[in-house]
PyMOL CGO cylinders between C-alpha atoms (Angstrom):
from pymol import cmd
from pymol.cgo import CYLINDER

trace = [
    CYLINDER, 365.30, -61.13, -0.89, 362.94, -60.82, 2.41, 0.3, 1, 1, 1, 1, 1, 1,
    CYLINDER, 362.94, -60.82, 2.41, 364.60, -60.12, 5.80, 0.3, 1, 1, 1, 1, 1, 1,
    CYLINDER, 364.60, -60.12, 5.80, 367.80, -59.60, 3.89, 0.3, 1, 1, 1, 1, 1, 1,
    CYLINDER, 367.80, -59.60, 3.89, 370.30, -56.98, 5.73, 0.3, 1, 1, 1, 1, 1, 1,
    CYLINDER, 370.30, -56.98, 5.73, 371.71, -54.20, 3.88, 0.3, 1, 1, 1, 1, 1, 1,
    CYLINDER, 371.71, -54.20, 3.88, 375.11, -54.43, 3.87, 0.3, 1, 1, 1, 1, 1, 1,
    CYLINDER, 375.11, -54.43, 3.87, 377.32, -50.80, 4.25, 0.3, 1, 1, 1, 1, 1, 1,
    CYLINDER, 377.32, -50.80, 4.25, 380.05, -50.42, 1.89, 0.3, 1, 1, 1, 1, 1, 1,
    CYLINDER, 380.05, -50.42, 1.89, 383.16, -48.66, 2.71, 0.3, 1, 1, 1, 1, 1, 1,
    CYLINDER, 383.16, -48.66, 2.71, 382.26, -45.77, 0.51, 0.3, 1, 1, 1, 1, 1, 1,
    CYLINDER, 382.26, -45.77, 0.51, 378.99, -45.46, 1.99, 0.3, 1, 1, 1, 1, 1, 1,
    CYLINDER, 378.99, -45.46, 1.99, 378.58, -42.75, 5.04, 0.3, 1, 1, 1, 1, 1, 1,
    CYLINDER, 378.58, -42.75, 5.04, 377.27, -44.71, 7.97, 0.3, 1, 1, 1, 1, 1, 1,
    CYLINDER, 377.27, -44.71, 7.97, 375.18, -41.35, 8.87, 0.3, 1, 1, 1, 1, 1, 1,
    CYLINDER, 375.18, -41.35, 8.87, 372.74, -43.04, 5.59, 0.3, 1, 1, 1, 1, 1, 1,
    CYLINDER, 372.74, -43.04, 5.59, 371.54, -45.74, 7.48, 0.3, 1, 1, 1, 1, 1, 1,
    CYLINDER, 371.54, -45.74, 7.48, 371.94, -44.18, 10.97, 0.3, 1, 1, 1, 1, 1, 1,
    CYLINDER, 371.94, -44.18, 10.97, 369.79, -40.77, 10.03, 0.3, 1, 1, 1, 1, 1, 1,
    CYLINDER, 369.79, -40.77, 10.03, 366.33, -42.54, 10.21, 0.3, 1, 1, 1, 1, 1, 1,
    CYLINDER, 366.33, -42.54, 10.21, 367.13, -44.54, 13.65, 0.3, 1, 1, 1, 1, 1, 1,
    CYLINDER, 367.13, -44.54, 13.65, 368.05, -41.07, 14.73, 0.3, 1, 1, 1, 1, 1, 1,
    CYLINDER, 368.05, -41.07, 14.73, 365.03, -39.68, 13.48, 0.3, 1, 1, 1, 1, 1, 1,
    CYLINDER, 365.03, -39.68, 13.48, 362.85, -42.41, 15.11, 0.3, 1, 1, 1, 1, 1, 1,
    CYLINDER, 362.85, -42.41, 15.11, 364.48, -41.71, 18.53, 0.3, 1, 1, 1, 1, 1, 1,
    CYLINDER, 364.48, -41.71, 18.53, 363.71, -38.00, 18.45, 0.3, 1, 1, 1, 1, 1, 1,
    CYLINDER, 363.71, -38.00, 18.45, 360.09, -38.75, 17.43, 0.3, 1, 1, 1, 1, 1, 1,
    CYLINDER, 360.09, -38.75, 17.43, 359.69, -40.98, 20.08, 0.3, 1, 1, 1, 1, 1, 1,
    CYLINDER, 359.69, -40.98, 20.08, 361.09, -38.22, 22.67, 0.3, 1, 1, 1, 1, 1, 1,
    CYLINDER, 361.09, -38.22, 22.67, 358.94, -35.89, 21.41, 0.3, 1, 1, 1, 1, 1, 1,
    CYLINDER, 358.94, -35.89, 21.41, 355.94, -38.05, 21.90, 0.3, 1, 1, 1, 1, 1, 1,
    CYLINDER, 355.94, -38.05, 21.90, 356.69, -38.83, 25.29, 0.3, 1, 1, 1, 1, 1, 1,
    CYLINDER, 356.69, -38.83, 25.29, 357.19, -35.27, 26.28, 0.3, 1, 1, 1, 1, 1, 1,
    CYLINDER, 357.19, -35.27, 26.28, 354.12, -34.30, 24.45, 0.3, 1, 1, 1, 1, 1, 1,
    CYLINDER, 354.12, -34.30, 24.45, 352.34, -36.93, 26.65, 0.3, 1, 1, 1, 1, 1, 1,
    CYLINDER, 352.34, -36.93, 26.65, 353.46, -35.66, 29.63, 0.3, 1, 1, 1, 1, 1, 1,
    CYLINDER, 353.46, -35.66, 29.63, 352.85, -32.06, 28.66, 0.3, 1, 1, 1, 1, 1, 1,
    CYLINDER, 352.85, -32.06, 28.66, 348.90, -32.99, 27.85, 0.3, 1, 1, 1, 1, 1, 1,
    CYLINDER, 348.90, -32.99, 27.85, 348.25, -35.15, 30.82, 0.3, 1, 1, 1, 1, 1, 1,
    CYLINDER, 348.25, -35.15, 30.82, 350.45, -33.73, 33.36, 0.3, 1, 1, 1, 1, 1, 1,
    CYLINDER, 350.45, -33.73, 33.36, 350.02, -29.76, 32.82, 0.3, 1, 1, 1, 1, 1, 1,
    CYLINDER, 350.02, -29.76, 32.82, 346.68, -28.59, 33.46, 0.3, 1, 1, 1, 1, 1, 1,
    CYLINDER, 346.68, -28.59, 33.46, 345.93, -25.68, 30.62, 0.3, 1, 1, 1, 1, 1, 1,
    CYLINDER, 345.93, -25.68, 30.62, 346.31, -28.41, 27.96, 0.3, 1, 1, 1, 1, 1, 1,
    CYLINDER, 346.31, -28.41, 27.96, 343.69, -30.95, 26.91, 0.3, 1, 1, 1, 1, 1, 1,
    CYLINDER, 343.69, -30.95, 26.91, 343.52, -32.75, 29.89, 0.3, 1, 1, 1, 1, 1, 1,
    CYLINDER, 343.52, -32.75, 29.89, 340.00, -32.69, 31.92, 0.3, 1, 1, 1, 1, 1, 1,
    CYLINDER, 340.00, -32.69, 31.92, 341.96, -30.51, 34.60, 0.3, 1, 1, 1, 1, 1, 1,
    CYLINDER, 341.96, -30.51, 34.60, 343.05, -28.09, 32.06, 0.3, 1, 1, 1, 1, 1, 1,
    CYLINDER, 343.05, -28.09, 32.06, 339.15, -28.11, 30.82, 0.3, 1, 1, 1, 1, 1, 1,
    CYLINDER, 339.15, -28.11, 30.82, 337.87, -27.31, 34.55, 0.3, 1, 1, 1, 1, 1, 1,
    CYLINDER, 337.87, -27.31, 34.55, 340.60, -24.64, 34.97, 0.3, 1, 1, 1, 1, 1, 1,
    CYLINDER, 340.60, -24.64, 34.97, 339.85, -22.75, 31.91, 0.3, 1, 1, 1, 1, 1, 1,
    CYLINDER, 339.85, -22.75, 31.91, 337.86, -20.05, 33.59, 0.3, 1, 1, 1, 1, 1, 1,
    CYLINDER, 337.86, -20.05, 33.59, 340.76, -19.69, 36.02, 0.3, 1, 1, 1, 1, 1, 1,
    CYLINDER, 340.76, -19.69, 36.02, 343.20, -18.61, 33.19, 0.3, 1, 1, 1, 1, 1, 1,
    CYLINDER, 343.20, -18.61, 33.19, 341.03, -15.92, 31.85, 0.3, 1, 1, 1, 1, 1, 1,
    CYLINDER, 341.03, -15.92, 31.85, 340.74, -14.60, 35.75, 0.3, 1, 1, 1, 1, 1, 1,
    CYLINDER, 340.74, -14.60, 35.75, 344.62, -14.93, 36.22, 0.3, 1, 1, 1, 1, 1, 1,
    CYLINDER, 344.62, -14.93, 36.22, 345.03, -12.72, 32.89, 0.3, 1, 1, 1, 1, 1, 1,
    CYLINDER, 345.03, -12.72, 32.89, 343.10, -10.32, 34.28, 0.3, 1, 1, 1, 1, 1, 1,
    CYLINDER, 343.10, -10.32, 34.28, 345.17, -10.06, 37.61, 0.3, 1, 1, 1, 1, 1, 1,
    CYLINDER, 345.17, -10.06, 37.61, 348.62, -9.19, 35.63, 0.3, 1, 1, 1, 1, 1, 1,
    CYLINDER, 348.62, -9.19, 35.63, 348.21, -5.67, 35.88, 0.3, 1, 1, 1, 1, 1, 1,
    CYLINDER, 348.21, -5.67, 35.88, 347.43, -5.72, 39.72, 0.3, 1, 1, 1, 1, 1, 1,
    CYLINDER, 347.43, -5.72, 39.72, 350.37, -7.62, 40.58, 0.3, 1, 1, 1, 1, 1, 1,
    CYLINDER, 350.37, -7.62, 40.58, 352.32, -4.26, 41.40, 0.3, 1, 1, 1, 1, 1, 1,
    CYLINDER, 352.32, -4.26, 41.40, 353.53, -2.40, 44.51, 0.3, 1, 1, 1, 1, 1, 1,
    CYLINDER, 353.53, -2.40, 44.51, 353.32, -4.83, 47.92, 0.3, 1, 1, 1, 1, 1, 1,
    CYLINDER, 353.32, -4.83, 47.92, 352.42, -7.87, 45.81, 0.3, 1, 1, 1, 1, 1, 1,
    CYLINDER, 352.42, -7.87, 45.81, 354.81, -6.96, 42.68, 0.3, 1, 1, 1, 1, 1, 1,
    CYLINDER, 354.81, -6.96, 42.68, 355.84, -10.69, 43.38, 0.3, 1, 1, 1, 1, 1, 1,
    CYLINDER, 355.84, -10.69, 43.38, 352.77, -12.25, 42.62, 0.3, 1, 1, 1, 1, 1, 1,
    CYLINDER, 352.77, -12.25, 42.62, 352.75, -14.41, 39.47, 0.3, 1, 1, 1, 1, 1, 1,
    CYLINDER, 352.75, -14.41, 39.47, 349.32, -15.04, 37.64, 0.3, 1, 1, 1, 1, 1, 1,
    CYLINDER, 349.32, -15.04, 37.64, 349.03, -18.52, 36.66, 0.3, 1, 1, 1, 1, 1, 1,
    CYLINDER, 349.03, -18.52, 36.66, 349.92, -18.83, 32.78, 0.3, 1, 1, 1, 1, 1, 1,
    CYLINDER, 349.92, -18.83, 32.78, 348.81, -22.80, 33.02, 0.3, 1, 1, 1, 1, 1, 1,
    CYLINDER, 348.81, -22.80, 33.02, 346.55, -23.08, 36.14, 0.3, 1, 1, 1, 1, 1, 1,
    CYLINDER, 346.55, -23.08, 36.14, 346.58, -26.11, 38.14, 0.3, 1, 1, 1, 1, 1, 1,
    CYLINDER, 346.58, -26.11, 38.14, 343.66, -27.93, 39.86, 0.3, 1, 1, 1, 1, 1, 1,
    CYLINDER, 343.66, -27.93, 39.86, 344.47, -27.81, 43.67, 0.3, 1, 1, 1, 1, 1, 1,
    CYLINDER, 344.47, -27.81, 43.67, 341.54, -29.51, 44.49, 0.3, 1, 1, 1, 1, 1, 1,
    CYLINDER, 341.54, -29.51, 44.49, 343.18, -32.59, 45.84, 0.3, 1, 1, 1, 1, 1, 1,
    CYLINDER, 343.18, -32.59, 45.84, 345.85, -30.40, 48.23, 0.3, 1, 1, 1, 1, 1, 1,
    CYLINDER, 345.85, -30.40, 48.23, 344.79, -31.81, 51.75, 0.3, 1, 1, 1, 1, 1, 1,
    CYLINDER, 344.79, -31.81, 51.75, 346.04, -30.66, 55.27, 0.3, 1, 1, 1, 1, 1, 1,
    CYLINDER, 346.04, -30.66, 55.27, 344.28, -30.69, 59.01, 0.3, 1, 1, 1, 1, 1, 1,
    CYLINDER, 344.28, -30.69, 59.01, 341.43, -28.14, 59.54, 0.3, 1, 1, 1, 1, 1, 1,
    CYLINDER, 341.43, -28.14, 59.54, 341.21, -26.42, 62.76, 0.3, 1, 1, 1, 1, 1, 1,
    CYLINDER, 341.21, -26.42, 62.76, 339.30, -29.55, 64.35, 0.3, 1, 1, 1, 1, 1, 1,
    CYLINDER, 339.30, -29.55, 64.35, 341.99, -31.94, 63.52, 0.3, 1, 1, 1, 1, 1, 1,
    CYLINDER, 341.99, -31.94, 63.52, 340.24, -33.52, 60.77, 0.3, 1, 1, 1, 1, 1, 1,
    CYLINDER, 340.24, -33.52, 60.77, 341.56, -33.88, 57.21, 0.3, 1, 1, 1, 1, 1, 1,
    CYLINDER, 341.56, -33.88, 57.21, 340.24, -30.91, 54.60, 0.3, 1, 1, 1, 1, 1, 1,
    CYLINDER, 340.24, -30.91, 54.60, 340.86, -30.43, 50.85, 0.3, 1, 1, 1, 1, 1, 1,
    CYLINDER, 340.86, -30.43, 50.85, 340.65, -27.39, 48.87, 0.3, 1, 1, 1, 1, 1, 1,
    CYLINDER, 340.65, -27.39, 48.87, 337.99, -29.29, 47.12, 0.3, 1, 1, 1, 1, 1, 1,
    CYLINDER, 337.99, -29.29, 47.12, 335.70, -28.93, 50.24, 0.3, 1, 1, 1, 1, 1, 1,
    CYLINDER, 335.70, -28.93, 50.24, 336.25, -25.30, 50.20, 0.3, 1, 1, 1, 1, 1, 1,
    CYLINDER, 336.25, -25.30, 50.20, 335.14, -24.83, 46.99, 0.3, 1, 1, 1, 1, 1, 1,
    CYLINDER, 335.14, -24.83, 46.99, 332.75, -21.81, 46.25, 0.3, 1, 1, 1, 1, 1, 1,
    CYLINDER, 332.75, -21.81, 46.25, 335.03, -19.65, 48.26, 0.3, 1, 1, 1, 1, 1, 1,
    CYLINDER, 335.03, -19.65, 48.26, 338.24, -17.29, 46.63, 0.3, 1, 1, 1, 1, 1, 1,
    CYLINDER, 338.24, -17.29, 46.63, 341.08, -18.98, 48.84, 0.3, 1, 1, 1, 1, 1, 1,
    CYLINDER, 341.08, -18.98, 48.84, 344.54, -17.17, 49.62, 0.3, 1, 1, 1, 1, 1, 1,
    CYLINDER, 344.54, -17.17, 49.62, 346.57, -20.03, 50.97, 0.3, 1, 1, 1, 1, 1, 1,
    CYLINDER, 346.57, -20.03, 50.97, 349.67, -19.67, 52.72, 0.3, 1, 1, 1, 1, 1, 1,
    CYLINDER, 349.67, -19.67, 52.72, 352.22, -22.13, 53.52, 0.3, 1, 1, 1, 1, 1, 1,
    CYLINDER, 352.22, -22.13, 53.52, 354.39, -21.46, 56.65, 0.3, 1, 1, 1, 1, 1, 1,
    CYLINDER, 354.39, -21.46, 56.65, 356.54, -22.14, 60.01, 0.3, 1, 1, 1, 1, 1, 1,
    CYLINDER, 356.54, -22.14, 60.01, 357.28, -20.76, 63.38, 0.3, 1, 1, 1, 1, 1, 1,
    CYLINDER, 357.28, -20.76, 63.38, 361.08, -21.31, 61.88, 0.3, 1, 1, 1, 1, 1, 1,
    CYLINDER, 361.08, -21.31, 61.88, 360.77, -18.89, 59.03, 0.3, 1, 1, 1, 1, 1, 1,
    CYLINDER, 360.77, -18.89, 59.03, 361.32, -15.32, 59.95, 0.3, 1, 1, 1, 1, 1, 1,
    CYLINDER, 361.32, -15.32, 59.95, 359.57, -13.85, 56.85, 0.3, 1, 1, 1, 1, 1, 1,
    CYLINDER, 359.57, -13.85, 56.85, 356.49, -16.19, 57.44, 0.3, 1, 1, 1, 1, 1, 1,
    CYLINDER, 356.49, -16.19, 57.44, 356.20, -14.59, 61.33, 0.3, 1, 1, 1, 1, 1, 1,
    CYLINDER, 356.20, -14.59, 61.33, 356.83, -11.19, 60.06, 0.3, 1, 1, 1, 1, 1, 1,
    CYLINDER, 356.83, -11.19, 60.06, 353.82, -11.45, 57.71, 0.3, 1, 1, 1, 1, 1, 1,
    CYLINDER, 353.82, -11.45, 57.71, 351.38, -13.21, 59.81, 0.3, 1, 1, 1, 1, 1, 1,
    CYLINDER, 351.38, -13.21, 59.81, 349.46, -10.10, 61.41, 0.3, 1, 1, 1, 1, 1, 1,
    CYLINDER, 349.46, -10.10, 61.41, 349.09, -8.62, 57.90, 0.3, 1, 1, 1, 1, 1, 1,
    CYLINDER, 349.09, -8.62, 57.90, 347.15, -12.05, 56.79, 0.3, 1, 1, 1, 1, 1, 1,
    CYLINDER, 347.15, -12.05, 56.79, 345.28, -11.63, 60.13, 0.3, 1, 1, 1, 1, 1, 1,
    CYLINDER, 345.28, -11.63, 60.13, 344.43, -8.41, 59.38, 0.3, 1, 1, 1, 1, 1, 1,
    CYLINDER, 344.43, -8.41, 59.38, 343.41, -9.39, 55.65, 0.3, 1, 1, 1, 1, 1, 1,
    CYLINDER, 343.41, -9.39, 55.65, 340.92, -12.09, 57.07, 0.3, 1, 1, 1, 1, 1, 1,
    CYLINDER, 340.92, -12.09, 57.07, 339.56, -9.47, 59.53, 0.3, 1, 1, 1, 1, 1, 1,
    CYLINDER, 339.56, -9.47, 59.53, 338.73, -7.13, 56.88, 0.3, 1, 1, 1, 1, 1, 1,
    CYLINDER, 338.73, -7.13, 56.88, 337.95, -9.36, 53.95, 0.3, 1, 1, 1, 1, 1, 1,
    CYLINDER, 337.95, -9.36, 53.95, 337.11, -12.80, 55.32, 0.3, 1, 1, 1, 1, 1, 1,
    CYLINDER, 337.11, -12.80, 55.32, 333.60, -14.04, 54.21, 0.3, 1, 1, 1, 1, 1, 1,
    CYLINDER, 333.60, -14.04, 54.21, 331.60, -17.28, 52.99, 0.3, 1, 1, 1, 1, 1, 1,
    CYLINDER, 331.60, -17.28, 52.99, 333.39, -15.94, 49.72, 0.3, 1, 1, 1, 1, 1, 1,
    CYLINDER, 333.39, -15.94, 49.72, 336.64, -15.61, 50.78, 0.3, 1, 1, 1, 1, 1, 1,
    CYLINDER, 336.64, -15.61, 50.78, 339.21, -17.11, 53.17, 0.3, 1, 1, 1, 1, 1, 1,
    CYLINDER, 339.21, -17.11, 53.17, 342.71, -16.93, 54.17, 0.3, 1, 1, 1, 1, 1, 1,
    CYLINDER, 342.71, -16.93, 54.17, 343.92, -20.40, 54.93, 0.3, 1, 1, 1, 1, 1, 1,
    CYLINDER, 343.92, -20.40, 54.93, 347.17, -20.26, 56.80, 0.3, 1, 1, 1, 1, 1, 1,
    CYLINDER, 347.17, -20.26, 56.80, 348.70, -23.83, 56.76, 0.3, 1, 1, 1, 1, 1, 1,
    CYLINDER, 348.70, -23.83, 56.76, 351.30, -24.26, 59.25, 0.3, 1, 1, 1, 1, 1, 1,
    CYLINDER, 351.30, -24.26, 59.25, 354.21, -26.77, 58.49, 0.3, 1, 1, 1, 1, 1, 1,
    CYLINDER, 354.21, -26.77, 58.49, 355.87, -27.00, 62.05, 0.3, 1, 1, 1, 1, 1, 1,
    CYLINDER, 355.87, -27.00, 62.05, 356.79, -30.56, 62.64, 0.3, 1, 1, 1, 1, 1, 1,
    CYLINDER, 356.79, -30.56, 62.64, 356.75, -30.59, 66.60, 0.3, 1, 1, 1, 1, 1, 1,
    CYLINDER, 356.75, -30.59, 66.60, 353.22, -30.19, 67.04, 0.3, 1, 1, 1, 1, 1, 1,
    CYLINDER, 353.22, -30.19, 67.04, 350.66, -27.29, 67.48, 0.3, 1, 1, 1, 1, 1, 1,
    CYLINDER, 350.66, -27.29, 67.48, 351.87, -25.82, 70.94, 0.3, 1, 1, 1, 1, 1, 1,
    CYLINDER, 351.87, -25.82, 70.94, 354.42, -23.89, 69.63, 0.3, 1, 1, 1, 1, 1, 1,
    CYLINDER, 354.42, -23.89, 69.63, 352.72, -22.49, 66.46, 0.3, 1, 1, 1, 1, 1, 1,
    CYLINDER, 352.72, -22.49, 66.46, 349.52, -21.99, 68.51, 0.3, 1, 1, 1, 1, 1, 1,
    CYLINDER, 349.52, -21.99, 68.51, 351.51, -20.11, 71.21, 0.3, 1, 1, 1, 1, 1, 1,
    CYLINDER, 351.51, -20.11, 71.21, 353.26, -17.95, 68.67, 0.3, 1, 1, 1, 1, 1, 1,
    CYLINDER, 353.26, -17.95, 68.67, 349.98, -16.67, 67.18, 0.3, 1, 1, 1, 1, 1, 1,
    CYLINDER, 349.98, -16.67, 67.18, 348.51, -16.09, 70.57, 0.3, 1, 1, 1, 1, 1, 1,
    CYLINDER, 348.51, -16.09, 70.57, 351.45, -14.12, 71.44, 0.3, 1, 1, 1, 1, 1, 1,
    CYLINDER, 351.45, -14.12, 71.44, 351.23, -11.80, 68.68, 0.3, 1, 1, 1, 1, 1, 1,
    CYLINDER, 351.23, -11.80, 68.68, 347.43, -11.37, 68.86, 0.3, 1, 1, 1, 1, 1, 1,
    CYLINDER, 347.43, -11.37, 68.86, 346.57, -13.30, 65.88, 0.3, 1, 1, 1, 1, 1, 1,
    CYLINDER, 346.57, -13.30, 65.88, 342.76, -13.78, 66.51, 0.3, 1, 1, 1, 1, 1, 1,
    CYLINDER, 342.76, -13.78, 66.51, 341.17, -14.20, 62.89, 0.3, 1, 1, 1, 1, 1, 1,
    CYLINDER, 341.17, -14.20, 62.89, 342.86, -16.94, 61.19, 0.3, 1, 1, 1, 1, 1, 1,
    CYLINDER, 342.86, -16.94, 61.19, 341.61, -20.64, 61.74, 0.3, 1, 1, 1, 1, 1, 1,
    CYLINDER, 341.61, -20.64, 61.74, 344.38, -22.81, 62.50, 0.3, 1, 1, 1, 1, 1, 1,
    CYLINDER, 344.38, -22.81, 62.50, 344.99, -25.13, 59.64, 0.3, 1, 1, 1, 1, 1, 1,
    CYLINDER, 344.99, -25.13, 59.64, 348.10, -27.40, 59.76, 0.3, 1, 1, 1, 1, 1, 1,
    CYLINDER, 348.10, -27.40, 59.76, 350.46, -30.46, 58.04, 0.3, 1, 1, 1, 1, 1, 1,
    CYLINDER, 350.46, -30.46, 58.04, 353.34, -31.75, 60.15, 0.3, 1, 1, 1, 1, 1, 1,
    CYLINDER, 353.34, -31.75, 60.15, 353.92, -34.19, 57.69, 0.3, 1, 1, 1, 1, 1, 1,
    CYLINDER, 353.92, -34.19, 57.69, 354.48, -31.08, 55.27, 0.3, 1, 1, 1, 1, 1, 1,
    CYLINDER, 354.48, -31.08, 55.27, 352.84, -33.35, 52.61, 0.3, 1, 1, 1, 1, 1, 1,
    CYLINDER, 352.84, -33.35, 52.61, 351.08, -30.47, 51.11, 0.3, 1, 1, 1, 1, 1, 1,
    CYLINDER, 351.08, -30.47, 51.11, 354.15, -28.60, 50.66, 0.3, 1, 1, 1, 1, 1, 1,
    CYLINDER, 354.15, -28.60, 50.66, 355.92, -31.93, 48.54, 0.3, 1, 1, 1, 1, 1, 1,
    CYLINDER, 355.92, -31.93, 48.54, 352.80, -32.21, 46.87, 0.3, 1, 1, 1, 1, 1, 1,
    CYLINDER, 352.80, -32.21, 46.87, 353.29, -28.29, 45.76, 0.3, 1, 1, 1, 1, 1, 1,
    CYLINDER, 353.29, -28.29, 45.76, 356.77, -28.72, 45.17, 0.3, 1, 1, 1, 1, 1, 1,
    CYLINDER, 356.77, -28.72, 45.17, 356.17, -31.58, 42.70, 0.3, 1, 1, 1, 1, 1, 1,
    CYLINDER, 356.17, -31.58, 42.70, 354.13, -29.23, 40.66, 0.3, 1, 1, 1, 1, 1, 1,
    CYLINDER, 354.13, -29.23, 40.66, 356.76, -26.86, 40.39, 0.3, 1, 1, 1, 1, 1, 1,
    CYLINDER, 356.76, -26.86, 40.39, 354.77, -24.27, 42.82, 0.3, 1, 1, 1, 1, 1, 1,
    CYLINDER, 354.77, -24.27, 42.82, 356.83, -24.28, 46.68, 0.3, 1, 1, 1, 1, 1, 1,
    CYLINDER, 356.83, -24.28, 46.68, 360.58, -23.67, 46.46, 0.3, 1, 1, 1, 1, 1, 1,
    CYLINDER, 360.58, -23.67, 46.46, 360.55, -22.50, 50.27, 0.3, 1, 1, 1, 1, 1, 1,
    CYLINDER, 360.55, -22.50, 50.27, 358.47, -20.87, 52.86, 0.3, 1, 1, 1, 1, 1, 1,
    CYLINDER, 358.47, -20.87, 52.86, 356.62, -18.50, 52.94, 0.3, 1, 1, 1, 1, 1, 1,
    CYLINDER, 356.62, -18.50, 52.94, 354.41, -19.78, 49.54, 0.3, 1, 1, 1, 1, 1, 1,
    CYLINDER, 354.41, -19.78, 49.54, 350.96, -18.08, 49.32, 0.3, 1, 1, 1, 1, 1, 1,
    CYLINDER, 350.96, -18.08, 49.32, 348.74, -19.23, 46.47, 0.3, 1, 1, 1, 1, 1, 1,
    CYLINDER, 348.74, -19.23, 46.47, 345.63, -17.38, 45.34, 0.3, 1, 1, 1, 1, 1, 1,
    CYLINDER, 345.63, -17.38, 45.34, 342.42, -20.00, 44.44, 0.3, 1, 1, 1, 1, 1, 1,
    CYLINDER, 342.42, -20.00, 44.44, 339.73, -19.51, 42.61, 0.3, 1, 1, 1, 1, 1, 1,
    CYLINDER, 339.73, -19.51, 42.61, 336.45, -20.90, 43.89, 0.3, 1, 1, 1, 1, 1, 1,
    CYLINDER, 336.45, -20.90, 43.89, 336.79, -23.98, 41.69, 0.3, 1, 1, 1, 1, 1, 1,
    CYLINDER, 336.79, -23.98, 41.69, 339.84, -25.31, 43.37, 0.3, 1, 1, 1, 1, 1, 1,
    CYLINDER, 339.84, -25.31, 43.37, 342.03, -23.63, 40.65, 0.3, 1, 1, 1, 1, 1, 1,
    CYLINDER, 342.03, -23.63, 40.65, 345.37, -22.01, 40.64, 0.3, 1, 1, 1, 1, 1, 1,
    CYLINDER, 345.37, -22.01, 40.64, 345.24, -18.25, 40.15, 0.3, 1, 1, 1, 1, 1, 1,
    CYLINDER, 345.24, -18.25, 40.15, 348.76, -17.41, 40.79, 0.3, 1, 1, 1, 1, 1, 1,
    CYLINDER, 348.76, -17.41, 40.79, 351.52, -17.68, 42.97, 0.3, 1, 1, 1, 1, 1, 1,
    CYLINDER, 351.52, -17.68, 42.97, 353.57, -15.56, 45.43, 0.3, 1, 1, 1, 1, 1, 1,
    CYLINDER, 353.57, -15.56, 45.43, 357.33, -16.94, 46.53, 0.3, 1, 1, 1, 1, 1, 1,
    CYLINDER, 357.33, -16.94, 46.53, 358.42, -15.25, 49.61, 0.3, 1, 1, 1, 1, 1, 1,
    CYLINDER, 358.42, -15.25, 49.61, 356.48, -12.60, 52.29, 0.3, 1, 1, 1, 1, 1, 1,
    CYLINDER, 356.48, -12.60, 52.29, 354.30, -9.92, 51.05, 0.3, 1, 1, 1, 1, 1, 1,
    CYLINDER, 354.30, -9.92, 51.05, 352.11, -6.75, 52.98, 0.3, 1, 1, 1, 1, 1, 1,
    CYLINDER, 352.11, -6.75, 52.98, 349.02, -8.91, 52.66, 0.3, 1, 1, 1, 1, 1, 1,
    CYLINDER, 349.02, -8.91, 52.66, 346.76, -6.20, 54.39, 0.3, 1, 1, 1, 1, 1, 1,
    CYLINDER, 346.76, -6.20, 54.39, 348.04, -3.47, 51.98, 0.3, 1, 1, 1, 1, 1, 1,
    CYLINDER, 348.04, -3.47, 51.98, 345.50, -1.43, 49.51, 0.3, 1, 1, 1, 1, 1, 1,
    CYLINDER, 345.50, -1.43, 49.51, 347.45, -3.49, 46.29, 0.3, 1, 1, 1, 1, 1, 1,
    CYLINDER, 347.45, -3.49, 46.29, 346.80, -6.96, 48.15, 0.3, 1, 1, 1, 1, 1, 1,
    CYLINDER, 346.80, -6.96, 48.15, 343.32, -5.98, 48.45, 0.3, 1, 1, 1, 1, 1, 1,
    CYLINDER, 343.32, -5.98, 48.45, 342.73, -4.95, 45.28, 0.3, 1, 1, 1, 1, 1, 1,
    CYLINDER, 342.73, -4.95, 45.28, 344.22, -8.03, 43.73, 0.3, 1, 1, 1, 1, 1, 1,
    CYLINDER, 344.22, -8.03, 43.73, 342.11, -10.23, 45.91, 0.3, 1, 1, 1, 1, 1, 1,
    CYLINDER, 342.11, -10.23, 45.91, 339.09, -8.39, 45.33, 0.3, 1, 1, 1, 1, 1, 1,
    CYLINDER, 339.09, -8.39, 45.33, 339.78, -8.51, 41.55, 0.3, 1, 1, 1, 1, 1, 1,
    CYLINDER, 339.78, -8.51, 41.55, 340.18, -12.38, 41.68, 0.3, 1, 1, 1, 1, 1, 1,
    CYLINDER, 340.18, -12.38, 41.68, 336.95, -12.78, 43.39, 0.3, 1, 1, 1, 1, 1, 1,
    CYLINDER, 336.95, -12.78, 43.39, 333.77, -13.62, 41.22, 0.3, 1, 1, 1, 1, 1, 1,
    CYLINDER, 333.77, -13.62, 41.22, 331.57, -10.74, 40.25, 0.3, 1, 1, 1, 1, 1, 1,
    CYLINDER, 331.57, -10.74, 40.25, 328.05, -11.75, 41.13, 0.3, 1, 1, 1, 1, 1, 1,
]
cmd.load_cgo(trace, "trace")
């Protein structure tokens, strides 16, 4: 009869009736995971994945250049769109990666209380001096919470003269990257394509003015 519930007899294994329910549950979980993967991870079928497809091809060419002083550089396997990352420009206004499109960027997150950050700052300054142009910029974003006086004094003390002073006292840029599994601590440095897409990430300090680093960055820039 319609609506009649099937009874389980003492001699019939309960797994027989439970199995369809288990399979349905597993299928539901996989469907949710699949949806999160496609929507949340650029490189799937999402619009962000399509926009970063060219960056994936560039990232793959960087694998052989992740050596020596930049051996810890991790080329992106599923490049994220970083266009919406926002922090403060030198004049105190909000600026996002999307507003810097057209340039290859080396985005470095640092703070004065981070000893490895302090150590690599002169190399980042030298890199900007030697390679900075309308096609490339080192974007060093300071995350000190106590205002700009201390970090600016530190930069002046060590003779940094070529880096523009970007900052984010709220640490939102760090937390946004951490939510994307792209920031675990300081320093964190991301190589970003002119389209605003991730090319790769390096966790920890590096000798950014070295020939190894310059070769990596040169290879990341469009050939035109």
